[in-house]
GUNU-931287 format. One line per 5 residues: number of its first residue (from 1); their letters; for each residue x, y, z of N, C-alpha, C. Coordinates in nm, 3 decimals, decimal comma, padded with zeros to 5 digits. Example, Ala and Ser with C-alpha at 12.3 -4.5 7.8 and 13.67 -1.06 7.14 Angstrom:
1 = as = 01,319/-00,569/00,780/01,230/-00,450/00,780/01,320/-00,330/00,780 ~ 01,285/-00,225/00,708/01,367/-00,106/00,714/01,290/00,003/00,787
***
This chain:
1 = msrlr = -00,951/-04,381/-02,791/-00,853/-04,287/-02,848/-00,826/-04,176/-02,746 ~ -00,697/-04,156/-02,718/-00,663/-04,055/-02,618/-00,682/-03,916/-02,675 ~ -00,719/-03,826/-02,591/-00,738/-03,689/-02,636/-00,633/-03,600/-02,569 ~ -00,579/-03,510/-02,648/-00,483/-03,415/-02,594/-00,559/-03,304/-02,524 ~ -00,520/-03,279/-02,402/-00,586/-03,174/-02,327/-00,484/-03,067/-02,289
6 = ahper = -00,526/-02,945/-02,306/-00,438/-02,835/-02,267/-00,430/-02,829/-02,115 ~ -00,313/-02,807/-02,065/-00,297/-02,794/-01,921/-00,231/-02,660/-01,890 ~ -00,277/-02,597/-01,783/-00,222/-02,465/-01,750/-00,079/-02,477/-01,699 ~ 00,004/-02,381/-01,737/00,141/-02,377/-01,689/00,167/-02,242/-01,623 ~ 00,228/-02,248/-01,508/00,261/-02,124/-01,438/00,413/-02,116/-01,427
11 = hlvsr = 00,470/-02,015/-01,490/00,614/-02,000/-01,490/00,655/-01,889/-01,393 ~ 00,765/-01,914/-01,324/00,810/-01,820/-01,222/00,861/-01,690/-01,280 ~ 00,897/-01,689/-01,409/00,948/-01,567/-01,469/00,846/-01,454/-01,466 ~ 00,719/-01,489/-01,460/00,614/-01,386/-01,455/00,618/-01,308/-01,324 ~ 00,690/-01,360/-01,225/00,697/-01,292/-01,096/00,819/-01,203/-01,081
16 = igwlr = 00,907/-01,204/-01,180/01,035/-01,137/-01,164/01,020/-00,990/-01,128 ~ 00,933/-00,918/-01,203/00,920/-00,774/-01,182/00,881/-00,737/-01,040 ~ 00,768/-00,788/-00,993/00,722/-00,749/-00,861/00,799/-00,820/-00,750 ~ 00,847/-00,943/-00,775/00,917/-01,016/-00,670/01,049/-00,949/-00,635 ~ 01,121/-00,904/-00,736/01,248/-00,837/-00,710/01,227/-00,712/-00,626
21 = aavlg = 01,130/-00,627/-00,666/01,105/-00,504/-00,592/01,054/-00,532/-00,452 ~ 00,970/-00,634/-00,436/00,914/-00,666/-00,305/01,021/-00,716/-00,209 ~ 01,102/-00,810/-00,253/01,206/-00,866/-00,166/01,310/-00,759/-00,133 ~ 01,352/-00,682/-00,233/01,450/-00,577/-00,209/01,397/-00,474/-00,112 ~ 01,271/-00,433/-00,130/01,214/-00,332/-00,041/01,201/-00,379/00,102
26 = andgi = 01,146/-00,498/00,124/01,129/-00,550/00,260/01,263/-00,576/00,326 ~ 01,356/-00,633/00,251/01,488/-00,661/00,307/01,559/-00,532/00,348 ~ 01,554/-00,432/00,262/01,617/-00,305/00,294/01,548/-00,237/00,411 ~ 01,416/-00,252/00,418/01,343/-00,192/00,530/01,385/-00,250/00,664 ~ 01,399/-00,382/00,669/01,441/-00,447/00,794/01,585/-00,411/00,828
31 = vstas = 01,675/-00,428/00,731/01,817/-00,408/00,757/01,848/-00,264/00,795 ~ 01,803/-00,168/00,714/01,838/-00,029/00,739/01,774/00,024/00,867 ~ 01,648/-00,010/00,892/01,581/00,040/01,011/01,635/-00,027/01,137 ~ 01,653/-00,158/01,132/01,710/-00,227/01,249/01,851/-00,178/01,277 ~ 01,931/-00,158/01,172/02,067/-00,108/01,191/02,065/00,032/01,252
36 = lilgv = 01,976/00,117/01,202/01,965/00,252/01,257/01,924/00,248/01,403 ~ 01,826/00,164/01,434/01,778/00,153/01,572/01,890/00,103/01,664 ~ 01,964/00,003/01,619/02,073/-00,050/01,701/02,183/00,052/01,720 ~ 02,212/00,128/01,616/02,314/00,232/01,628/02,275/00,339/01,728 ~ 02,149/00,382/01,722/02,101/00,484/01,816/02,090/00,426/01,957
41 = aaaae = 02,040/00,303/01,967/02,024/00,240/02,098/02,158/00,218/02,167 ~ 02,263/00,194/02,089/02,395/00,174/02,148/02,455/00,304/02,199 ~ 02,404/00,417/02,148/02,457/00,546/02,188/02,365/00,620/02,284 ~ 02,240/00,583/02,293/02,143/00,652/02,378/02,055/00,551/02,450 ~ 01,990/00,595/02,556/01,907/00,505/02,635/01,762/00,551/02,640
46 = erdai = 01,725/00,652/02,563/01,589/00,701/02,564/01,508/00,631/02,454 ~ 01,399/00,567/02,495/01,316/00,496/02,397/01,257/00,592/02,294 ~ 01,215/00,711/02,339/01,155/00,807/02,247/01,252/00,847/02,136 ~ 01,378/00,869/02,172/01,478/00,907/02,073/01,499/00,795/01,971 ~ 01,498/00,673/02,020/01,517/00,558/01,931/01,398/00,545/01,836
51 = liaga = 01,277/00,563/01,889/01,157/00,554/01,806/01,154/00,664/01,699 ~ 01,192/00,785/01,739/01,192/00,897/01,643/01,292/00,870/01,531 ~ 01,409/00,823/01,568/01,511/00,793/01,467/01,463/00,681/01,375 ~ 01,401/00,579/01,432/01,352/00,468/01,351/01,240/00,510/01,258 ~ 01,147/00,592/01,308/01,036/00,639/01,225/01,086/00,728/01,112
56 = aglva = 01,182/00,815/01,144/01,240/00,900/01,039/01,309/00,815/00,933 ~ 01,379/00,712/00,979/01,445/00,622/00,884/01,345/00,549/00,797 ~ 01,231/00,511/00,854/01,126/00,443/00,777/01,074/00,533/00,664 ~ 01,038/00,656/00,699/00,982/00,746/00,598/01,084/00,780/00,491 ~ 01,206/00,815/00,536/01,310/00,852/00,439/01,345/00,733/00,350
61 = gamsm = 01,354/00,615/00,410/01,389/00,497/00,332/01,282/00,459/00,231 ~ 01,156/00,468/00,271/01,047/00,434/00,179/01,045/00,528/00,059 ~ 01,063/00,658/00,086/01,065/00,755/-00,024/01,187/00,735/-00,113 ~ 01,301/00,704/-00,051/01,421/00,680/-00,128/01,409/00,557/-00,216 ~ 01,351/00,450/-00,162/01,331/00,328/-00,239/01,238/00,353/-00,357
66 = aagey = 01,128/00,425/-00,332/01,032/00,453/-00,438/01,096/00,536/-00,549 ~ 01,167/00,641/-00,509/01,231/00,727/-00,609/01,339/00,652/-00,686 ~ 01,420/00,575/-00,613/01,527/00,501/-00,678/01,475/00,398/-00,777 ~ 01,374/00,323/-00,736/01,316/00,223/-00,825/01,251/00,288/-00,947 ~ 01,181/00,399/-00,924/01,114/00,466/-01,035/01,215/00,517/-01,139
71 = vsvss = 01,321/00,582/-01,090/01,422/00,635/-01,181/01,493/00,521/-01,255 ~ 01,530/00,416/-01,180/01,602/00,304/-01,240/01,518/00,232/-01,345 ~ 01,395/00,198/-01,309/01,310/00,123/-01,402/01,262/00,212/-01,516 ~ 01,248/00,342/-01,490/01,213/00,435/-01,598/01,324/00,441/-01,702 ~ 01,449/00,434/-01,657/01,561/00,434/-01,751/01,555/00,309/-01,838
76 = qadae = 01,521/00,196/-01,776/01,506/00,073/-01,853/01,392/00,086/-01,954 ~ 01,280/00,144/-01,908/01,165/00,161/-01,997/01,199/00,254/-02,113 ~ 01,276/00,360/-02,085/01,316/00,453/-02,191/01,404/00,383/-02,295 ~ 01,496/00,299/-02,246/01,584/00,226/-02,337/01,503/00,129/-02,424 ~ 01,407/00,060/-02,362/01,321/-00,031/-02,438/01,240/00,045/-02,542
81 = gadld = 01,186/00,162/-02,502/01,109/00,242/-02,597/01,191/00,290/-02,713 ~ 01,317/00,331/-02,686/01,405/00,377/-02,792/01,438/00,264/-02,889 ~ 01,461/00,144/-02,835/01,489/00,029/-02,921/01,369/-00,006/-03,008 ~ 01,250/00,003/-02,951/01,129/-00,026/-03,027/01,107/00,078/-03,137 ~ 01,133/00,204/-03,105/01,119/00,309/-03,207/01,217/00,287/-03,322
86 = rerae = 01,340/00,248/-03,288/01,440/00,221/-03,391/01,399/00,102/-03,477 ~ 01,346/-00,001/-03,412/01,304/-00,120/-03,484/01,185/-00,089/-03,573 ~ 01,094/-00,007/-03,527/00,977/00,032/-03,606/01,020/00,106/-03,732 ~ 01,119/00,194/-03,717/01,170/00,269/-03,833/01,240/00,177/-03,933 ~ 01,315/00,080/-03,881/01,383/-00,015/-03,970/01,283/-00,102/-04,046
91 = laads = 01,174/-00,140/-03,981/01,071/-00,220/-04,048/01,005/-00,140/-04,160 ~ 00,983/-00,013/-04,134/00,921/00,071/-04,236/01,015/00,097/-04,353 ~ 01,146/00,106/-04,324/01,243/00,138/-04,427/01,279/00,018/-04,514 ~ 01,292/-00,100/-04,454/01,337/-00,218/-04,530/01,285/-00,344/-04,462 ~ 01,160/-00,379/-04,493/01,099/-00,495/-04,429/01,164/-00,626/-04,473
96 = daehe = 01,218/-00,629/-04,597/01,283/-00,751/-04,644/01,408/-00,782/-04,563 ~ 01,485/-00,680/-04,535/01,605/-00,700/-04,454/01,569/-00,745/-04,312 ~ 01,460/-00,691/-04,260/01,417/-00,731/-04,127/01,365/-00,874/-04,126 ~ 01,301/-00,914/-04,236/01,256/-01,053/-04,249/01,376/-01,147/-04,251 ~ 01,480/-01,108/-04,323/01,602/-01,190/-04,329/01,670/-01,196/-04,191
101 = eltqi = 01,667/-01,085/-04,122/01,727/-01,081/-03,988/01,656/-01,177/-03,893 ~ 01,524/-01,177/-03,899/01,447/-01,267/-03,814/01,469/-01,412/-03,856 ~ 01,478/-01,435/-03,987/01,504/-01,570/-04,038/01,637/-01,622/-03,983 ~ 01,740/-01,540/-03,986/01,872/-01,580/-03,938/01,871/-01,611/-03,789 ~ 01,787/-01,541/-03,714/01,775/-01,570/-03,571/01,723/-01,711/-03,549
106 = yvgrg = 01,621/-01,749/-03,625/01,563/-01,883/-03,611/01,658/-01,990/-03,663 ~ 01,729/-01,960/-03,771/01,828/-02,055/-03,822/01,936/-02,078/-03,717 ~ 01,976/-01,972/-03,652/02,078/-01,984/-03,547/02,031/-02,068/-03,429 ~ 01,902/-02,078/-03,413/01,847/-02,160/-03,304/01,825/-02,306/-03,345 ~ 01,855/-02,337/-03,470/01,846/-02,475/-03,513/01,733/-02,507/-03,609
111 = vnrdt = 01,657/-02,406/-03,652/01,548/-02,428/-03,746/01,604/-02,428/-03,888 ~ 01,556/-02,519/-03,973/01,608/-02,520/-04,110/01,563/-02,395/-04,185 ~ 01,638/-02,362/-04,289/01,621/-02,234/-04,359/01,479/-02,213/-04,409 ~ 01,421/-02,311/-04,477/01,288/-02,295/-04,534/01,183/-02,270/-04,426 ~ 01,191/-02,350/-04,319/01,095/-02,333/-04,209/01,114/-02,198/-04,142
116 = aesva = 01,240/-02,157/-04,123/01,268/-02,029/-04,060/01,211/-01,913/-04,140 ~ 01,226/-01,919/-04,272/01,170/-01,814/-04,358/01,018/-01,810/-04,347 ~ 00,956/-01,926/-04,346/00,811/-01,934/-04,339/00,760/-01,880/-04,205 ~ 00,826/-01,921/-04,097/00,785/-01,874/-03,963/00,802/-01,723/-03,953 ~ 00,916/-01,672/-03,997/00,941/-01,529/-03,990/00,837/-01,451/-04,070
121 = rqlma = 00,801/-01,503/-04,186/00,702/-01,436/-04,271/00,564/-01,432/-04,203 ~ 00,524/-01,546/-04,145/00,393/-01,553/-04,080/00,388/-01,464/-03,955 ~ 00,493/-01,465/-03,877/00,495/-01,383/-03,756/00,495/-01,234/-03,790 ~ 00,570/-01,196/-03,890/00,574/-01,055/-03,928/00,442/-01,010/-03,989 ~ 00,372/-01,101/-04,054/00,240/-01,066/-04,109/00,141/-01,036/-03,997
126 = kdalg = 00,155/-01,105/-03,888/00,063/-01,085/-03,777/00,104/-00,967/-03,690 ~ 00,234/-00,963/-03,650/00,283/-00,855/-03,564/00,433/-00,842/-03,584 ~ 00,471/-00,763/-03,681/00,614/-00,751/-03,716/00,696/-00,694/-03,601 ~ 00,647/-00,585/-03,541/00,723/-00,522/-03,433/00,731/-00,613/-03,311 ~ 00,620/-00,678/-03,277/00,620/-00,768/-03,162/00,714/-00,886/-03,181
131 = shand = 00,720/-00,938/-03,304/00,809/-01,050/-03,332/00,955/-01,011/-03,313 ~ 00,992/-00,894/-03,364/01,130/-00,849/-03,349/01,160/-00,808/-03,205 ~ 01,061/-00,753/-03,136/01,082/-00,717/-02,995/01,114/-00,841/-02,913 ~ 01,040/-00,948/-02,937/01,061/-01,072/-02,862/01,190/-01,142/-02,899 ~ 01,211/-01,164/-03,027/01,319/-01,252/-03,070/01,450/-01,180/-03,101
136 = elgih = 01,444/-01,054/-03,136/01,567/-00,981/-03,166/01,614/-00,898/-03,047 ~ 01,520/-00,827/-02,983/01,556/-00,736/-02,875/01,544/-00,799/-02,737 ~ 01,472/-00,909/-02,726/01,454/-00,973/-02,595/01,360/-00,898/-02,503 ~ 01,270/-00,820/-02,561/01,171/-00,745/-02,482/01,042/-00,826/-02,479 ~ 01,007/-00,873/-02,359/00,889/-00,958/-02,345/00,787/-00,891/-02,252
141 = eltta = 00,663/-00,926/-02,273/00,556/-00,866/-02,193/00,572/-00,897/-02,044 ~ 00,618/-01,018/-02,010/00,627/-01,058/-01,870/00,737/-00,984/-01,795 ~ 00,842/-00,945/-01,866/00,958/-00,884/-01,800/00,977/-00,738/-01,837 ~ 00,883/-00,677/-01,907/00,898/-00,539/-01,947/00,899/-00,447/-01,825 ~ 00,965/-00,333/-01,840/00,981/-00,240/-01,728/00,848/-00,173/-01,693
146 = rpiqa = 00,817/-00,169/-01,563/00,696/-00,103/-01,513/00,735/-00,012/-01,397 ~ 00,773/00,113/-01,424/00,828/00,202/-01,321/00,735/00,227/-01,203 ~ 00,609/00,257/-01,229/00,517/00,290/-01,120/00,493/00,169/-01,032 ~ 00,474/00,052/-01,093/00,454/-00,070/-01,014/00,576/-00,098/-00,927 ~ 00,695/-00,084/-00,983/00,818/-00,109/-00,907/00,833/-00,010/-00,792
151 = altsa = 00,802/00,118/-00,817/00,816/00,221/-00,714/00,718/00,198/-00,598 ~ 00,592/00,173/-00,631/00,492/00,151/-00,527/00,520/00,024/-00,447 ~ 00,561/-00,082/-00,517/00,592/-00,207/-00,449/00,708/-00,191/-00,354 ~ 00,812/-00,122/-00,399/00,930/-00,101/-00,315/00,896/-00,018/-00,191 ~ 00,821/00,090/-00,211/00,785/00,175/-00,098/00,699/00,101/00,004
156 = atftc = 00,601/00,025/-00,046/00,510/-00,047/00,043/00,583/-00,157/00,120 ~ 00,665/-00,234/00,050/00,735/-00,343/00,117/00,844/-00,292/00,210 ~ 00,908/-00,181/00,173/01,006/-00,121/00,265/00,937/-00,080/00,396 ~ 00,820/-00,017/00,382/00,746/00,026/00,500/00,708/-00,092/00,589 ~ 00,662/-00,200/00,526/00,625/-00,320/00,603/00,748/-00,379/00,673
161 = gaalp = 00,859/-00,386/00,599/00,980/-00,440/00,659/01,031/-00,353/00,772 ~ 01,031/-00,221/00,753/01,081/-00,129/00,855/00,992/-00,124/00,978 ~ 00,864/-00,153/00,961/00,771/-00,149/01,075/00,803/-00,258/01,177 ~ 00,860/-00,368/01,133/00,889/-00,479/01,225/00,993/-00,441/01,330 ~ 01,109/-00,386/01,293/01,204/-00,342/01,397/01,149/-00,234/01,487
166 = lfivl = 01,067/-00,143/01,432/01,006/-00,039/01,515/00,911/-00,100/01,618 ~ 00,838/-00,202/01,579/00,746/-00,269/01,670/00,822/-00,333/01,786 ~ 00,939/-00,385/01,758/01,020/-00,446/01,863/01,062/-00,342/01,967 ~ 01,092/-00,220/01,922/01,131/-00,113/02,014/01,021/-00,086/02,115 ~ 00,896/-00,095/02,072/00,783/-00,070/02,161/00,767/-00,180/02,266
171 = lapmr = 00,805/-00,301/02,231/00,780/-00,416/02,318/00,897/-00,454/02,407 ~ 01,017/-00,443/02,356/01,134/-00,495/02,428/01,172/-00,404/02,546 ~ 01,214/-00,461/02,657/01,265/-00,380/02,769/01,394/-00,311/02,728 ~ 01,418/-00,191/02,777/01,532/-00,113/02,734/01,664/-00,183/02,763 ~ 01,675/-00,255/02,875/01,802/-00,318/02,909/01,836/-00,433/02,814
176 = llvlv = 01,736/-00,487/02,744/01,759/-00,596/02,650/01,728/-00,556/02,506 ~ 01,710/-00,425/02,484/01,663/-00,380/02,354/01,758/-00,420/02,240 ~ 01,886/-00,401/02,260/01,982/-00,431/02,154/01,979/-00,579/02,117 ~ 01,979/-00,665/02,217/01,979/-00,809/02,191/01,848/-00,855/02,127 ~ 01,736/-00,807/02,181/01,606/-00,848/02,128/01,587/-00,795/01,985
181 = eagas = 01,627/-00,670/01,965/01,614/-00,610/01,831/01,698/-00,686/01,728 ~ 01,820/-00,715/01,764/01,909/-00,786/01,671/01,856/-00,926/01,642 ~ 01,818/-00,998/01,748/01,769/-01,135/01,730/01,642/-01,141/01,648 ~ 01,546/-01,055/01,681/01,418/-01,055/01,609/01,437/-01,014/01,463 ~ 01,524/-00,916/01,439/01,546/-00,870/01,301/01,611/-00,980/01,217
186 = lvfla = 01,701/-01,056/01,275/01,764/-01,166/01,202/01,662/-01,275/01,170 ~ 01,570/-01,299/01,262/01,463/-01,395/01,235/01,375/-01,344/01,121 ~ 01,340/-01,215/01,124/01,261/-01,157/01,016/01,331/-01,172/00,882 ~ 01,463/-01,145/00,881/01,539/-01,153/00,757/01,545/-01,295/00,703 ~ 01,566/-01,391/00,792/01,571/-01,531/00,750/01,436/-01,573/00,691
191 = flgav = 01,328/-01,531/00,755/01,195/-01,565/00,706/01,170/-01,501/00,570 ~ 01,210/-01,374/00,555/01,193/-01,305/00,428/01,273/-01,373/00,317 ~ 01,396/-01,410/00,349/01,477/-01,478/00,249/01,416/-01,610/00,207 ~ 01,359/-01,682/00,302/01,295/-01,810/00,271/01,171/-01,790/00,185 ~ 01,090/-01,690/00,219/00,968/-01,663/00,142/01,003/-01,621/-00,001
196 = gakag = 01,102/-01,532/-00,014/01,142/-01,487/-00,147/01,196/-01,601/-00,232 ~ 01,275/-01,690/-00,169/01,329/-01,804/-00,241/01,218/-01,900/-00,283 ~ 01,122/-01,922/-00,194/01,011/-02,011/-00,225/00,929/-01,957/-00,341 ~ 00,901/-01,828/-00,338/00,822/-01,767/-00,445/00,896/-01,767/-00,578 ~ 01,028/-01,757/-00,572/01,107/-01,754/-00,694/01,161/-01,888/-00,738
201 = gavvw = 01,132/-01,994/-00,662/01,177/-02,127/-00,699/01,323/-02,153/-00,671 ~ 01,385/-02,076/-00,579/01,526/-02,093/-00,546/01,541/-02,183/-00,423 ~ 01,667/-02,211/-00,388/01,696/-02,294/-00,271/01,669/-02,211/-00,145 ~ 01,579/-02,257/-00,060/01,531/-02,179/00,053/01,642/-02,151/00,154 ~ 01,713/-02,255/00,199/01,811/-02,235/00,306/01,925/-02,145/00,262
206 = raaar = 01,961/-02,154/00,135/02,072/-02,071/00,085/02,033/-01,923/00,085 ~ 01,912/-01,895/00,038/01,866/-01,756/00,035/01,851/-01,699/00,175 ~ 01,798/-01,781/00,266/01,780/-01,735/00,404/01,915/-01,707/00,470 ~ 02,012/-01,795/00,448/02,145/-01,777/00,506/02,213/-01,652/00,450 ~ 02,198/-01,630/00,320/02,263/-01,516/00,255/02,210/-01,384/00,310
211 = vtfwg = 02,079/-01,371/00,317/02,022/-01,244/00,362/02,046/-01,222/00,511 ~ 02,050/-01,330/00,590/02,076/-01,319/00,733/02,220/-01,275/00,759 ~ 02,312/-01,331/00,682/02,454/-01,295/00,701/02,477/-01,146/00,677 ~ 02,428/-01,096/00,563/02,452/-00,955/00,532/02,376/-00,863/00,625 ~ 02,259/-00,905/00,671/02,186/-00,825/00,768/02,259/-00,818/00,901
216 = alama = 02,314/-00,931/00,945/02,389/-00,934/01,071/02,513/-00,846/01,062 ~ 02,580/-00,849/00,948/02,700/-00,767/00,930/02,665/-00,618/00,937 ~ 02,558/-00,578/00,870/02,517/-00,437/00,870/02,481/-00,391/01,011 ~ 02,405/-00,474/01,083/02,364/-00,436/01,218/02,482/-00,431/01,314 ~ 02,575/-00,524/01,299/02,693/-00,524/01,385/02,777/-00,397/01,364
221 = ltagi = 02,794/-00,357/01,240/02,873/-00,238/01,211/02,809/-00,112/01,268 ~ 02,678/-00,096/01,246/02,611/00,025/01,296/02,604/00,027/01,448 ~ 02,582/-00,090/01,511/02,579/-00,096/01,657/02,718/-00,061/01,713 ~ 02,823/-00,108/01,646/02,958/-00,075/01,690/02,988/00,073/01,679 ~ 02,946/00,133/01,568/02,967/00,277/01,552/02,890/00,356/01,656
226 = ghfvg = 02,765/00,315/01,679/02,685/00,383/01,782/02,747/00,371/01,920 ~ 02,801/00,254/01,950/02,862/00,233/02,080/02,984/00,324/02,100 ~ 03,069/00,332/02,000/03,190/00,414/02,012/03,158/00,562/02,014 ~ 03,058/00,603/01,935/03,017/00,743/01,936/02,957/00,782/02,073 ~ 02,874/00,691/02,124/02,813/00,716/02,255/02,916/00,723/02,366
231 = taf = 03,018/00,640/02,358/03,124/00,640/02,458/03,208/00,766/02,449 ~ 03,232/00,811/02,323/03,316/00,928/02,303/03,249/01,055/02,350 ~ 03,116/01,059/02,340/03,045/01,182/02,379/02,964/01,163/02,506
***
């Protein structure tokens, strides 16, 4: 007689929160810092000036990413909290209406009326607010807003991403700095896009091509501006 055995399942949705902040932070760190370095390098020939500009961009960018992510995700967390408070009040005021609301959700998904009523009743008996949060509001534990985690992840990954273009400035000869910086940064971006796609279960080559294209465009624009500014002055 065969026996049913539980098997572990790992779903990629559990990675959404930290993966989004990590990829965004590292990508922005590479693109913004490399673009800044190329812009300054096209207008000046002093390595120290380029390093100072790049380091300042790293610090400012990391703090900006952390603050932006914290404010953005905190707004999401506030909205989720307000919805939960409203739902809690509705459950206290009229639990029968909330039971019917949950029943209708399950009926709409294809469950027959009797089963839907029974399921709604059992779930509400165990955790009424949690049941409505999941099925009515779409608030799930795996995807709930975590402001501090998002802020720290963004700042850390931005710093790691921005450190790569700065490292190139230390190694590359000045006469080839622009070419080496641009080429190495595009390789970094392609690798980051591939890693992010792999971790998220997306198509690797498409993600790598997408992030490389936009990074190349940003660097080309800033290098062009730096070149014209340097020529003008």
